[in-house]
Backbone of each chain as ProteinMPNN parsed JSONL, in Angstrom:
{"seq_chain_A": "MPVLKFDDVEAEVVRPGLQRKIIHTGELMTVLIDFTDGPWDEKEPPHSHPHAQTSYVAEGEIIFYCEGEDEQHLKKGDMFYVYPHKNHTVKLLTKHVRLIDSFSPLREDFL", "coords_chain_A": {"N_chain_A": [[33.008, -38.744, 61.729], [30.602, -40.416, 59.158], [31.794, -43.06, 59.055], [33.346, -46.403, 59.675], [36.223, -47.612, 59.737], [37.521, -51.071, 59.509], [40.194, -52.044, 60.028], [40.859, -49.486, 61.907], [39.201, -49.793, 64.092], [38.371, -51.273, 67.472], [37.405, -54.044, 67.87], [34.417, -54.988, 69.601], [34.444, -57.279, 72.059], [32.51, -59.865, 72.735], [31.956, -62.2, 74.165], [34.905, -65.009, 74.001], [36.161, -65.791, 70.679], [33.95, -64.691, 69.901], [33.352, -61.72, 68.264], [32.133, -57.808, 67.818], [31.73, -55.239, 65.808], [29.958, -51.785, 65.696], [27.959, -49.677, 63.788], [25.328, -47.447, 63.705], [22.842, -45.646, 62.512], [19.801, -42.883, 62.296], [16.697, -45.292, 62.607], [18.173, -47.451, 62.243], [20.636, -50.278, 62.505], [23.272, -51.464, 62.274], [25.65, -54.817, 62.255], [28.882, -55.923, 62.323], [29.722, -59.13, 62.82], [32.413, -61.248, 64.219], [32.907, -64.955, 64.833], [35.175, -66.641, 65.557], [35.26, -69.377, 66.398], [34.202, -72.031, 65.872], [34.575, -75.116, 63.543], [31.425, -75.74, 64.979], [30.204, -78.485, 67.043], [27.362, -77.911, 67.973], [24.19, -76.164, 67.756], [23.795, -72.905, 68.862], [21.864, -72.095, 71.378], [18.178, -71.393, 70.547], [16.761, -67.792, 70.184], [14.648, -65.079, 70.275], [13.443, -61.528, 69.235], [12.046, -58.447, 69.405], [12.784, -56.78, 67.318], [13.095, -56.485, 63.414], [15.186, -58.133, 61.334], [17.983, -58.4, 59.386], [20.648, -61.224, 57.545], [23.877, -60.938, 56.233], [26.051, -63.111, 55.17], [29.377, -63.174, 55.151], [31.316, -64.331, 55.178], [32.66, -67.928, 55.403], [30.784, -70.247, 56.34], [27.354, -71.433, 57.308], [24.739, -73.109, 59.563], [21.583, -72.247, 59.053], [18.612, -71.657, 61.254], [15.577, -71.277, 61.587], [12.902, -70.542, 62.917], [9.554, -72.695, 62.72], [10.516, -72.935, 59.861], [12.25, -75.085, 57.582], [15.949, -76.053, 58.094], [19.233, -74.353, 56.534], [21.54, -74.776, 54.76], [24.252, -72.059, 54.846], [26.125, -70.384, 52.627], [29.524, -67.809, 52.1], [27.755, -65.106, 50.847], [25.314, -65.076, 50.824], [21.819, -64.543, 52.111], [20.045, -64.126, 54.72], [16.666, -63.635, 56.244], [15.122, -62.504, 59.513], [12.065, -62.587, 60.737], [10.271, -60.46, 63.31], [10.53, -61.412, 66.44], [10.481, -63.69, 65.597], [11.976, -67.006, 66.49], [15.163, -67.809, 66.686], [18.685, -69.174, 65.042], [21.998, -70.262, 64.811], [24.655, -72.514, 63.661], [27.827, -73.051, 63.319], [29.846, -74.076, 60.397], [32.27, -73.67, 60.034], [35.829, -72.387, 60.964], [36.255, -69.753, 60.67], [33.501, -67.147, 60.293], [31.728, -64.818, 58.796], [29.406, -62.602, 59.648], [27.048, -59.914, 58.302], [25.097, -58.349, 60.431], [21.529, -56.358, 60.271], [19.417, -54.677, 61.918], [15.777, -53.113, 62.786], [13.875, -51.898, 64.72], [16.81, -49.767, 66.419], [18.936, -51.625, 68.484], [18.963, -51.555, 71.019], [20.031, -52.884, 73.427], [22.789, -53.236, 72.378], [23.88, -51.169, 72.954]], "CA_chain_A": [[32.731, -39.207, 59.764], [29.833, -41.404, 59.028], [32.179, -44.161, 58.193], [34.084, -47.55, 60.546], [37.245, -48.478, 58.609], [38.091, -51.952, 60.254], [41.603, -51.176, 60.71], [40.785, -48.256, 63.127], [38.297, -49.705, 65.196], [38.875, -51.98, 68.164], [36.772, -54.798, 68.349], [33.568, -55.64, 70.86], [34.654, -58.958, 72.542], [31.404, -60.446, 73.556], [32.565, -63.746, 74.393], [35.809, -65.514, 73.442], [35.488, -66.22, 69.7], [32.572, -63.352, 69.48], [33.821, -59.717, 68.42], [31.869, -57.544, 67.199], [31.649, -53.547, 65.51], [28.497, -51.615, 65.245], [27.362, -48.784, 63.031], [24.218, -47.027, 63.222], [21.835, -44.023, 62.586], [18.562, -43.246, 62.522], [16.21, -46.293, 63.212], [18.488, -48.732, 61.851], [21.372, -50.746, 63.427], [24.112, -52.904, 61.611], [26.893, -55.622, 63.447], [29.927, -57.024, 61.722], [30.391, -60.161, 63.849], [33.381, -62.585, 63.222], [33.373, -65.511, 65.239], [36.76, -67.718, 65.388], [35.542, -70.411, 67.197], [33.789, -72.894, 65.189], [33.095, -75.054, 63.812], [30.448, -76.406, 66.018], [28.721, -79.725, 67.031], [25.393, -77.949, 68.228], [23.656, -74.684, 67.431], [23.426, -71.601, 69.924], [20.941, -71.801, 72.471], [17.657, -69.987, 69.722], [16.324, -66.821, 70.923], [14.439, -63.943, 69.46], [13.406, -60.386, 69.607], [11.255, -57.393, 68.76], [13.506, -56.109, 65.797], [13.298, -57.089, 62.334], [17.209, -58.826, 61.402], [18.748, -59.614, 57.49], [22.126, -60.675, 57.672], [24.889, -61.122, 54.954], [27.085, -63.804, 55.031], [30.76, -62.569, 54.465], [32.999, -65.121, 55.43], [32.494, -69.196, 56.015], [29.801, -71.517, 56.408], [26.294, -71.763, 58.582], [23.422, -73.885, 59.354], [20.225, -70.864, 60.467], [17.733, -72.32, 62.126], [14.45, -70.629, 61.891], [11.08, -71.318, 63.781], [9.135, -73.298, 61.584], [10.92, -73.383, 58.342], [13.908, -75.952, 57.362], [16.612, -75.598, 58.296], [19.453, -74.153, 55.484], [22.831, -73.8, 54.713], [24.786, -70.861, 53.985], [27.643, -70.048, 53.097], [29.556, -66.53, 51.816], [27.519, -64.225, 49.375], [23.499, -65.776, 51.372], [21.607, -63.866, 52.447], [18.533, -64.322, 55.305], [15.886, -62.653, 57.194], [14.558, -62.388, 60.444], [10.573, -61.804, 61.27], [10.276, -59.734, 64.662], [9.487, -62.289, 67.475], [10.602, -65.417, 65.297], [13.462, -68.064, 67.2], [16.575, -68.755, 65.171], [19.872, -69.345, 65.452], [23.073, -70.332, 63.966], [25.526, -72.881, 64.117], [28.85, -72.364, 62.143], [30.168, -75.216, 60.085], [34.279, -73.411, 59.746], [36.562, -71.816, 62.033], [35.681, -68.241, 60.775], [33.026, -66.97, 60.286], [31.617, -63.748, 59.785], [28.034, -62.423, 59.552], [26.547, -58.962, 58.822], [23.347, -58.626, 60.661], [21.637, -55.217, 60.533], [18.111, -54.627, 62.634], [14.983, -51.935, 62.955], [14.449, -51.04, 65.28], [18.123, -49.899, 66.74], [19.137, -52.529, 69.296], [19.011, -50.49, 72.659], [20.468, -53.717, 74.642], [23.98, -53.303, 72.256], [24.562, -49.919, 72.503]], "C_chain_A": [[31.782, -40.325, 60.591], [30.756, -42.898, 58.046], [33.174, -45.249, 59.724], [34.825, -48.392, 59.838], [37.729, -49.788, 60.09], [39.0, -52.066, 60.789], [41.741, -50.641, 62.257], [40.076, -48.826, 63.806], [38.8, -50.497, 65.979], [37.564, -52.444, 68.271], [35.679, -55.304, 69.62], [34.014, -56.745, 71.641], [33.778, -59.103, 73.633], [31.84, -61.135, 74.137], [34.102, -63.851, 73.612], [35.315, -66.011, 72.481], [34.092, -65.59, 69.229], [33.187, -61.729, 69.511], [32.988, -59.194, 67.498], [31.992, -55.948, 67.118], [30.547, -53.029, 64.916], [28.567, -50.368, 64.874], [26.016, -48.508, 63.589], [23.862, -45.527, 62.936], [19.825, -44.285, 62.248], [17.825, -44.775, 63.58], [16.931, -47.946, 63.004], [20.329, -49.112, 62.287], [22.705, -51.637, 62.378], [25.307, -53.49, 62.583], [27.579, -56.233, 62.426], [29.801, -57.416, 62.955], [31.747, -60.746, 63.176], [33.583, -63.399, 64.45], [34.288, -66.284, 64.252], [36.866, -68.936, 66.091], [34.912, -71.536, 66.603], [35.088, -73.792, 64.398], [32.767, -75.842, 65.283], [29.911, -77.614, 66.011], [27.486, -78.999, 66.989], [25.873, -76.648, 67.813], [23.847, -74.056, 68.876], [22.347, -71.824, 69.957], [19.579, -71.314, 70.79], [17.392, -68.476, 70.636], [15.226, -65.957, 69.779], [14.404, -62.402, 70.304], [12.49, -59.772, 68.661], [11.368, -56.657, 67.278], [13.577, -56.902, 64.383], [14.957, -57.036, 62.088], [16.869, -59.042, 60.067], [20.137, -59.957, 58.21], [22.43, -61.398, 56.063], [25.814, -62.193, 55.621], [28.53, -63.381, 54.462], [31.432, -63.664, 54.649], [32.398, -66.768, 56.109], [30.697, -69.877, 55.597], [28.727, -71.679, 57.466], [25.427, -72.684, 57.941], [22.828, -72.25, 59.919], [19.395, -71.765, 60.649], [16.265, -71.411, 62.072], [13.216, -70.898, 62.258], [9.745, -71.712, 62.535], [9.37, -73.379, 60.123], [11.988, -74.19, 59.058], [14.704, -75.238, 57.277], [17.641, -75.32, 56.546], [20.981, -74.112, 55.547], [23.427, -73.298, 53.833], [25.647, -70.824, 53.395], [27.963, -68.389, 51.793], [28.642, -66.131, 50.707], [25.698, -64.641, 50.045], [23.348, -64.62, 52.329], [20.214, -64.38, 54.083], [17.749, -63.473, 56.286], [15.046, -63.126, 58.744], [12.959, -62.046, 60.73], [10.933, -61.458, 62.751], [9.714, -60.676, 65.725], [9.802, -64.074, 67.003], [11.513, -66.294, 66.244], [14.041, -68.018, 66.116], [17.205, -68.849, 65.872], [20.765, -69.879, 64.513], [24.007, -71.435, 64.219], [26.745, -73.198, 63.234], [29.617, -73.778, 62.264], [31.554, -75.143, 60.058], [34.438, -72.471, 60.769], [35.775, -70.174, 62.02], [34.164, -67.865, 60.19], [32.371, -64.992, 59.97], [30.117, -63.187, 58.906], [28.075, -60.647, 60.331], [25.164, -58.835, 59.145], [22.451, -57.061, 60.563], [19.821, -55.572, 61.348], [18.065, -53.242, 62.928], [14.458, -52.535, 63.83], [16.203, -50.487, 65.881], [18.35, -51.553, 68.226], [19.663, -52.034, 70.827], [20.41, -51.803, 73.253], [22.341, -53.897, 73.952], [24.52, -52.743, 72.033], [24.975, -49.624, 74.354]], "O_chain_A": [[31.858, -40.857, 61.699], [30.513, -43.459, 56.977], [33.577, -44.611, 60.696], [34.5, -49.489, 59.384], [38.113, -49.51, 61.226], [38.99, -52.208, 62.011], [42.328, -51.039, 63.263], [40.206, -48.169, 64.839], [39.918, -50.817, 65.573], [36.636, -51.72, 68.63], [36.141, -55.974, 70.544], [32.871, -57.196, 71.711], [33.894, -58.787, 74.817], [32.392, -60.571, 75.081], [34.469, -63.005, 72.796], [34.278, -66.66, 72.621], [33.356, -66.009, 68.336], [33.38, -60.918, 70.416], [32.879, -59.769, 66.415], [32.301, -55.324, 68.133], [30.074, -53.494, 63.88], [29.291, -49.693, 65.605], [25.48, -49.529, 64.019], [24.539, -44.518, 63.133], [19.045, -45.223, 62.085], [18.173, -45.184, 64.688], [16.544, -49.06, 63.358], [21.149, -48.196, 62.338], [22.33, -52.691, 61.863], [25.823, -52.828, 63.483], [27.011, -57.014, 61.663], [29.752, -56.711, 63.963], [32.064, -60.721, 61.987], [34.327, -62.884, 65.284], [34.31, -66.51, 63.042], [37.901, -69.525, 66.4], [35.438, -72.446, 67.245], [36.265, -73.445, 64.489], [33.446, -76.296, 66.204], [29.163, -77.933, 65.087], [26.605, -79.284, 66.178], [26.971, -76.134, 67.602], [24.029, -74.741, 69.883], [21.637, -71.846, 68.952], [20.222, -70.864, 69.841], [17.933, -68.285, 71.725], [15.118, -66.283, 68.597], [14.935, -62.078, 71.367], [12.156, -60.198, 67.556], [10.547, -56.198, 66.484], [14.169, -57.981, 64.365], [15.751, -56.192, 62.503], [15.884, -59.623, 59.61], [20.664, -59.31, 59.115], [21.761, -61.993, 55.218], [26.275, -61.921, 56.73], [28.673, -63.294, 53.242], [32.415, -63.737, 53.912], [31.779, -66.788, 57.173], [29.872, -69.79, 54.687], [29.125, -72.066, 58.565], [25.237, -73.032, 56.776], [23.295, -71.446, 60.725], [19.568, -72.824, 60.046], [16.225, -70.733, 63.099], [12.559, -71.693, 61.586], [9.238, -70.956, 61.707], [8.554, -73.817, 59.312], [12.455, -74.195, 60.197], [14.695, -74.135, 56.731], [17.184, -75.806, 55.511], [21.563, -73.418, 56.38], [23.461, -73.551, 52.629], [26.367, -71.707, 53.86], [27.149, -67.954, 50.979], [28.711, -66.759, 49.65], [24.855, -64.229, 49.248], [24.153, -63.989, 53.014], [19.573, -65.385, 53.776], [18.301, -62.681, 57.05], [14.416, -64.181, 58.807], [12.82, -60.853, 60.996], [11.796, -62.101, 63.348], [8.495, -60.725, 65.89], [9.566, -65.138, 67.575], [11.63, -65.493, 67.171], [13.666, -68.131, 64.95], [16.996, -68.757, 67.081], [20.358, -69.988, 63.357], [24.318, -71.33, 65.405], [26.392, -73.747, 62.19], [29.94, -74.434, 63.254], [32.212, -76.183, 60.052], [33.543, -71.863, 61.355], [35.078, -69.612, 62.864], [33.798, -68.75, 59.416], [32.569, -64.098, 60.792], [29.9, -63.399, 57.713], [28.459, -60.147, 61.389], [24.225, -59.114, 58.399], [23.274, -56.326, 61.109], [19.238, -56.648, 61.225], [18.948, -52.42, 63.171], [14.504, -53.765, 63.835], [16.943, -51.367, 65.44], [17.394, -52.271, 68.52], [20.698, -52.283, 71.445], [21.581, -51.459, 73.414], [23.17, -54.479, 74.652], [25.495, -52.881, 71.294], [25.61, -48.625, 74.693]]}, "seq_chain_B": "MPVLKFDDVEAEVVRPGLQRKIIHTGELMTVLIDFTDGPWDEKEPPHSHPHAQTSYVAEGEIIFYCEGEDEQHLKKGDMFYVYPHKNHTVKLLTKHVRLIDSFSPLREDFL", "coords_chain_B": {"N_chain_B": [[10.635, -69.035, 52.379], [13.28, -67.712, 54.161], [15.171, -66.92, 53.149], [18.42, -65.748, 51.052], [19.856, -67.474, 48.585], [22.765, -66.832, 47.038], [23.991, -67.847, 44.952], [21.341, -69.154, 43.765], [19.303, -67.604, 43.285], [18.033, -65.086, 40.382], [20.287, -62.377, 39.67], [19.113, -58.836, 39.443], [19.47, -57.024, 37.228], [20.2, -53.801, 36.994], [21.357, -51.512, 35.906], [23.963, -51.905, 33.099], [26.986, -53.163, 34.315], [25.612, -53.254, 36.875], [24.123, -54.948, 39.169], [21.712, -56.471, 41.5], [20.634, -57.579, 44.212], [17.76, -58.29, 46.341], [16.728, -58.543, 49.743], [13.936, -58.839, 52.148], [12.092, -57.376, 55.619], [9.556, -56.233, 58.182], [10.726, -53.482, 57.922], [12.82, -53.239, 57.105], [15.734, -53.094, 55.018], [17.337, -55.615, 52.94], [20.333, -54.794, 50.479], [21.981, -56.508, 48.44], [24.445, -55.617, 46.478], [26.2, -55.422, 43.269], [28.712, -54.204, 41.723], [30.522, -54.232, 38.517], [31.891, -52.717, 36.591], [34.405, -51.033, 37.245], [37.284, -49.393, 37.528], [36.515, -46.339, 38.465], [36.645, -43.181, 36.433], [35.809, -41.391, 37.694], [32.829, -39.685, 40.328], [29.47, -40.695, 40.963], [26.779, -39.237, 40.519], [25.814, -37.04, 43.564], [23.482, -38.728, 45.752], [20.136, -38.576, 47.43], [18.34, -39.631, 49.666], [14.987, -40.109, 51.883], [15.494, -42.522, 53.737], [17.109, -43.593, 56.601], [20.048, -45.626, 56.1], [22.74, -47.625, 55.834], [26.303, -49.428, 55.468], [28.082, -52.08, 54.158], [31.288, -53.089, 53.127], [32.095, -55.069, 51.08], [33.767, -56.728, 48.804], [36.36, -55.437, 47.022], [37.0, -51.816, 46.699], [36.572, -48.639, 47.758], [36.087, -44.965, 46.978], [33.87, -43.017, 49.493], [32.024, -40.64, 49.335], [30.196, -37.927, 51.192], [27.94, -35.986, 52.135], [29.033, -32.782, 53.293], [31.079, -33.746, 54.807], [34.518, -35.473, 54.865], [36.061, -37.117, 52.365], [36.14, -40.512, 51.97], [38.396, -42.771, 51.665], [37.76, -46.32, 51.694], [37.442, -49.907, 52.194], [37.226, -53.555, 51.839], [35.946, -54.878, 54.667], [35.095, -52.488, 55.529], [32.96, -50.574, 56.671], [30.443, -47.766, 55.945], [27.588, -45.219, 57.142], [24.481, -43.38, 56.605], [23.032, -40.565, 56.823], [19.993, -40.042, 57.046], [18.179, -38.595, 53.702], [20.939, -36.466, 53.392], [23.367, -35.89, 51.041], [25.122, -38.284, 49.044], [27.553, -40.696, 47.61], [29.315, -42.903, 45.708], [32.585, -43.935, 44.451], [34.094, -46.319, 42.547], [36.9, -48.1, 42.601], [38.404, -50.128, 41.943], [38.12, -53.176, 39.641], [35.27, -54.944, 40.504], [33.227, -54.421, 43.087], [31.307, -54.947, 45.913], [28.859, -54.316, 47.646], [26.786, -54.055, 50.862], [24.319, -52.677, 50.911], [22.216, -51.323, 53.421], [18.353, -50.587, 54.405], [16.21, -48.505, 56.437], [13.131, -46.939, 56.885], [11.982, -49.402, 53.713], [12.52, -49.436, 51.038], [10.563, -48.341, 48.525], [10.953, -47.568, 45.931], [12.364, -49.56, 45.158], [11.235, -52.014, 45.105]], "CA_chain_B": [[11.669, -69.75, 53.232], [13.335, -66.3, 54.451], [16.711, -67.131, 52.42], [18.487, -65.712, 49.649], [21.05, -68.019, 48.323], [23.533, -66.339, 46.433], [23.887, -69.39, 43.777], [20.26, -69.702, 43.25], [18.487, -66.323, 42.777], [18.671, -64.374, 39.274], [20.201, -60.401, 40.273], [18.275, -57.596, 39.108], [20.11, -55.94, 36.349], [19.899, -52.226, 36.923], [22.496, -51.06, 34.382], [24.837, -52.426, 32.829], [27.242, -53.496, 35.708], [25.394, -53.114, 37.86], [23.484, -55.887, 39.591], [21.531, -56.573, 43.147], [19.642, -58.621, 45.079], [16.878, -57.768, 47.739], [15.717, -59.178, 51.678], [13.336, -57.459, 53.143], [10.724, -57.816, 56.179], [9.613, -55.188, 58.371], [10.503, -51.999, 58.001], [14.128, -53.144, 56.717], [15.43, -54.141, 53.588], [18.568, -55.197, 52.569], [20.668, -54.895, 48.934], [23.436, -56.635, 47.441], [24.594, -54.835, 44.966], [27.727, -55.763, 42.976], [29.218, -53.485, 40.645], [31.663, -54.99, 37.573], [32.44, -51.637, 35.677], [35.428, -50.136, 37.638], [37.38, -48.224, 38.213], [35.539, -45.104, 37.228], [37.245, -41.703, 36.547], [34.695, -40.132, 38.29], [31.895, -40.173, 41.054], [28.243, -41.158, 40.627], [26.142, -38.062, 40.841], [25.564, -37.74, 44.549], [21.579, -38.091, 45.554], [19.711, -38.497, 48.845], [16.763, -40.345, 50.195], [14.548, -40.154, 53.254], [15.826, -43.65, 54.47], [18.334, -43.92, 57.266], [21.5, -45.997, 55.274], [24.175, -48.182, 56.672], [26.767, -49.792, 54.001], [29.347, -52.461, 54.229], [31.777, -53.251, 51.552], [31.937, -56.218, 50.866], [34.511, -56.646, 48.287], [37.151, -54.05, 46.172], [37.223, -50.781, 47.238], [35.847, -47.294, 46.869], [36.056, -43.255, 47.786], [32.477, -42.555, 49.787], [31.18, -38.948, 49.798], [28.87, -37.572, 52.171], [27.562, -34.248, 52.256], [29.308, -32.28, 54.621], [32.226, -34.952, 54.949], [35.471, -35.35, 53.885], [36.213, -38.075, 51.712], [36.769, -41.855, 53.044], [39.327, -44.122, 51.239], [37.187, -47.625, 52.507], [38.074, -51.165, 51.533], [36.687, -54.877, 52.159], [35.77, -54.636, 55.637], [34.994, -51.078, 56.293], [31.403, -50.037, 56.717], [30.07, -46.944, 56.354], [26.422, -45.014, 57.242], [23.981, -42.066, 55.609], [22.033, -40.195, 57.702], [18.145, -39.204, 56.047], [17.832, -36.7, 53.471], [21.877, -36.217, 53.416], [23.668, -36.418, 49.139], [26.19, -39.135, 49.265], [27.799, -41.279, 46.526], [30.789, -43.486, 45.672], [33.262, -44.041, 43.276], [34.968, -46.78, 42.069], [38.513, -47.787, 42.37], [39.025, -51.845, 41.452], [36.624, -53.308, 39.082], [34.457, -55.17, 41.248], [32.804, -54.122, 44.348], [30.624, -55.505, 46.145], [28.076, -53.195, 48.777], [25.344, -54.603, 51.526], [23.491, -51.552, 51.747], [20.89, -51.933, 54.347], [17.961, -49.814, 54.236], [15.258, -48.184, 57.299], [11.829, -48.242, 56.052], [11.563, -50.133, 52.952], [12.921, -48.676, 49.659], [9.757, -48.703, 48.264], [11.231, -47.435, 44.887], [13.113, -50.878, 44.682], [10.345, -53.064, 45.095]], "C_chain_B": [[12.111, -68.121, 53.598], [15.226, -66.258, 54.635], [16.997, -66.408, 51.791], [19.742, -66.406, 49.546], [21.502, -67.654, 46.862], [22.83, -66.617, 44.473], [22.326, -69.787, 43.153], [18.908, -68.723, 43.001], [19.161, -65.521, 41.677], [19.177, -62.909, 39.576], [19.319, -59.904, 39.09], [19.398, -56.707, 38.485], [19.99, -54.414, 36.877], [20.557, -51.68, 35.664], [23.387, -51.959, 33.652], [26.911, -52.136, 34.108], [27.299, -53.032, 36.726], [24.412, -53.814, 38.681], [23.177, -56.219, 40.866], [20.449, -57.638, 43.448], [19.474, -58.667, 46.346], [16.534, -58.837, 48.697], [14.935, -58.251, 51.828], [12.691, -58.34, 54.302], [10.443, -56.869, 57.522], [9.548, -53.833, 57.619], [12.587, -51.961, 57.628], [14.356, -53.938, 55.814], [17.229, -53.766, 53.348], [18.963, -55.13, 51.497], [22.141, -55.239, 48.796], [23.378, -56.382, 46.753], [25.895, -55.36, 44.037], [28.168, -55.299, 41.23], [30.651, -54.49, 39.442], [32.42, -54.13, 36.597], [33.602, -51.08, 35.938], [36.693, -50.44, 37.502], [37.075, -47.284, 37.587], [36.222, -43.711, 37.449], [36.74, -40.792, 37.4], [34.01, -40.995, 39.051], [30.949, -40.662, 40.167], [27.707, -39.725, 41.14], [25.546, -38.107, 42.033], [23.784, -37.652, 44.515], [21.47, -38.899, 47.177], [18.656, -39.613, 48.48], [16.233, -40.264, 51.746], [15.038, -41.199, 54.322], [17.027, -43.855, 54.841], [19.297, -45.272, 56.101], [22.73, -46.847, 56.273], [24.834, -49.109, 55.054], [27.931, -50.728, 54.559], [30.03, -52.88, 52.77], [32.482, -54.634, 51.756], [33.098, -57.324, 50.103], [35.035, -55.279, 47.412], [36.946, -52.714, 47.177], [36.725, -48.894, 46.321], [36.135, -46.225, 47.826], [34.651, -43.37, 48.017], [32.795, -41.368, 50.293], [30.57, -38.944, 50.586], [28.99, -36.407, 52.634], [27.999, -33.35, 53.371], [30.825, -32.709, 55.395], [33.323, -34.899, 54.208], [35.335, -36.657, 53.519], [36.934, -39.407, 51.978], [37.362, -42.818, 51.765], [38.296, -45.737, 51.48], [37.113, -48.841, 50.833], [36.681, -52.284, 52.045], [36.718, -54.913, 53.38], [35.174, -53.746, 56.573], [33.043, -50.782, 56.031], [31.521, -48.447, 56.756], [28.216, -46.043, 56.859], [25.945, -43.588, 56.82], [22.785, -41.856, 56.46], [20.608, -39.806, 56.568], [18.32, -38.244, 55.48], [19.812, -36.096, 53.23], [22.607, -36.533, 51.672], [25.061, -36.974, 49.916], [26.521, -40.355, 47.861], [28.899, -42.061, 46.638], [31.529, -43.564, 44.881], [34.0, -45.312, 44.014], [36.312, -47.168, 42.207], [38.968, -49.012, 42.099], [37.709, -52.586, 40.883], [35.17, -54.065, 39.33], [34.303, -54.87, 42.114], [31.317, -54.516, 44.493], [29.734, -55.016, 47.594], [26.943, -54.416, 49.181], [24.701, -53.191, 51.954], [22.125, -52.256, 52.686], [19.505, -50.799, 54.747], [16.651, -49.582, 55.551], [13.968, -47.217, 57.048], [12.776, -48.595, 54.929], [12.235, -49.046, 51.728], [11.781, -48.881, 48.83], [9.833, -48.794, 46.399], [11.704, -48.385, 43.758], [12.828, -52.294, 44.841], [9.696, -53.479, 43.746]], "O_chain_B": [[11.271, -67.268, 53.311], [16.058, -65.902, 55.47], [15.984, -65.802, 51.441], [20.681, -66.076, 50.27], [20.937, -67.977, 45.817], [22.09, -66.189, 43.587], [22.173, -70.584, 42.228], [17.793, -69.078, 42.62], [20.355, -65.221, 41.704], [18.229, -62.144, 39.752], [18.959, -60.504, 38.077], [20.072, -55.873, 39.09], [18.832, -54.45, 37.292], [20.034, -51.526, 34.561], [23.17, -53.118, 34.006], [27.59, -51.148, 34.388], [28.202, -52.566, 37.421], [23.571, -52.976, 39.004], [24.149, -56.339, 41.612], [19.651, -58.286, 42.77], [20.27, -58.902, 47.255], [16.082, -59.927, 48.345], [15.138, -57.045, 51.685], [12.635, -59.569, 54.249], [11.538, -56.753, 58.073], [8.652, -53.302, 56.963], [13.375, -51.037, 57.828], [13.793, -55.0, 55.546], [17.972, -52.787, 53.421], [17.996, -55.422, 50.794], [23.146, -54.547, 48.964], [22.443, -56.635, 45.994], [26.694, -55.837, 44.842], [28.012, -55.805, 40.119], [31.5, -55.269, 39.874], [33.347, -54.549, 35.904], [34.103, -50.515, 34.966], [37.159, -51.572, 37.374], [37.228, -47.165, 36.371], [36.314, -43.21, 38.57], [37.159, -39.684, 37.738], [34.053, -42.225, 39.019], [31.176, -41.004, 39.006], [28.226, -39.173, 42.111], [24.695, -38.992, 42.121], [23.033, -36.996, 43.793], [22.311, -39.523, 47.824], [18.315, -40.195, 47.451], [17.016, -40.351, 52.692], [15.042, -40.941, 55.525], [17.952, -44.177, 54.096], [18.568, -45.642, 55.18], [23.356, -46.456, 57.259], [24.229, -49.356, 54.011], [28.717, -50.234, 55.368], [29.491, -52.965, 51.667], [33.309, -54.989, 52.595], [33.341, -58.441, 50.562], [34.323, -54.304, 47.173], [36.747, -52.838, 48.385], [36.629, -48.357, 45.218], [36.36, -46.343, 49.031], [33.975, -43.755, 47.063], [33.501, -41.037, 51.245], [30.171, -40.044, 50.967], [29.859, -35.889, 53.335], [27.267, -33.221, 54.352], [31.44, -32.114, 56.28], [33.323, -34.412, 53.077], [34.605, -37.402, 54.173], [38.148, -39.445, 52.182], [36.622, -43.49, 51.047], [39.044, -46.325, 50.7], [36.94, -48.816, 49.614], [35.567, -51.964, 52.459], [37.916, -55.03, 53.64], [34.842, -53.891, 57.749], [32.293, -50.927, 55.066], [32.403, -47.862, 57.384], [27.476, -47.023, 56.772], [26.767, -42.683, 56.675], [21.865, -42.625, 56.739], [20.618, -39.332, 55.432], [18.564, -37.155, 56.0], [19.783, -34.961, 52.755], [22.203, -37.574, 51.153], [25.753, -36.512, 50.822], [25.555, -40.77, 47.221], [29.537, -41.962, 47.686], [30.971, -42.947, 43.974], [34.356, -45.486, 45.18], [37.045, -46.268, 41.798], [40.193, -49.027, 41.981], [36.601, -52.624, 41.418], [34.174, -53.9, 38.626], [35.408, -54.831, 42.655], [30.416, -54.476, 43.656], [30.139, -55.511, 48.646], [26.416, -55.275, 48.474], [24.622, -52.742, 53.097], [21.42, -53.26, 52.592], [19.878, -50.028, 55.631], [16.006, -50.622, 55.685], [14.603, -46.17, 57.171], [13.974, -48.311, 54.937], [12.272, -47.827, 51.894], [11.993, -49.9, 48.172], [9.207, -49.572, 45.679], [11.668, -48.379, 42.528], [13.531, -53.303, 44.792], [8.896, -54.414, 43.707]]}, "name": "protein", "num_of_chains": 2, "seq": "MPVLKFDDVEAEVVRPGLQRKIIHTGELMTVLIDFTDGPWDEKEPPHSHPHAQTSYVAEGEIIFYCEGEDEQHLKKGDMFYVYPHKNHTVKLLTKHVRLIDSFSPLREDFLMPVLKFDDVEAEVVRPGLQRKIIHTGELMTVLIDFTDGPWDEKEPPHSHPHAQTSYVAEGEIIFYCEGEDEQHLKKGDMFYVYPHKNHTVKLLTKHVRLIDSFSPLREDFL"}
């Protein structure tokens, strides 16, 4: 079935406070990420990858940091994108944050 | 700025009851779609495209139909994906439905 029903699929625990569920097809991957250990005093260390990324803030509020850009306060309903190879990161402002991250090509490191 | 703040960007009205906001980078596009004319008695006519698609149900409930698969009742938090060239469509079960659709490569017809 080309669906992921949230209640039927166990999340992958990446670390305490960070769980994810993944779908993918062709050269496209979408990752539902639930952070539950906010708010944070500090941002996560920035990282980069060769994949294009888009993100939708499905729950909560964050600060989004992207190399060469002003930091952005984003909340539920907002979106951001990340050019390939650009350093970026987030800081949680609320206890629960859900991000819907899409990548192309596939993040083979997530499979 | 590589962000789309929902409150700051006017939606594109595709037709009455269907609005969208778009971000894209590289070969990746994400489209925030707000349907406000549900529920529907009938599904939309199925369509297909050569792009891979993933979708997150951000608000509301739908029936998702995909060629060769059983129909699926999906609600907020659920996801689906569409193989390139597969016929698919949805039927709204609630007045408001928000889908976060991602495509690779870009939907040039949306630009």
